[in-house]
N, C-alpha and C positions, 0 to 999 in steps of 0.2 A: 442574484445567485446564478451561476452558470449551469446550464442543463447538460448533463453528461450522457453519452450514449449508453445503451443497455449493456454492451459488452464491457465498458469501463466500470460500471457499477458492479457487475458480476465478478470481475477480476478483483476489485477492492473487497468484496464480500468474502472471496476465497482467502485473501490475505488476512482479513480480520478473523475469520474462522480459525486459521492456523495459529495466529497469535493468541487467541483466546484459549486454545487447547494447551499451548505452552504455559500460559499464565495459570491455568487451573491444574497443571501437573499431569494432564492426560498424555502429553507427548514431550519429548525433550527439545531443547534448543537446536540440536544438530539435526533432528528429524525435520524441523521447520526449515532449516537451511536447505536440506535436500528437496523437500516438497516444493518450496518456492523457487528453487533453482537460482538463489541469490547468494552473495557472499555473506559470511558471518557479520561483517561490519554493517552491511546494508540491512540485514534482518534486525540487528540491534537498534539501528536508527529508526526502522519502521516501528518497532515495538515502543521505543521511547516517544516517537511522534504520536502514536495512537493513544498512549497513556495520557499525554498532555492535551491533545486536541480532538480525540475521538475518531469517528469514522471518516470525517472530512479530510483528515490528514493523509489518508491512504489514497485519495483520489489525486490525479495528476493536476498540479497547480498551473500548468501552462495552457490549459484549455480556455478558449475564449480570447486569447491574445493573438494579434496578427504576427506573422513570421517576421523576424528581423531581416530576413533576406528578401522580403517583398519589394517588388519594383514599384516606383511611384506611378 
């Protein structure tokens, strides 16, 4: 398992909190779009990924991989 920096985990927790508010009916989908400053399409995808894969889906999947632009 990849170790994520504290700021990355905090950002994912914020996204999870907003998504859970929408799911429980405390806020609307459009409020989530404004709070997260993302497009409606991206927020829908985040919500779908979090439903299927949980909190881990909200973390950046590129962490731990070397850059493709890395020099040999």
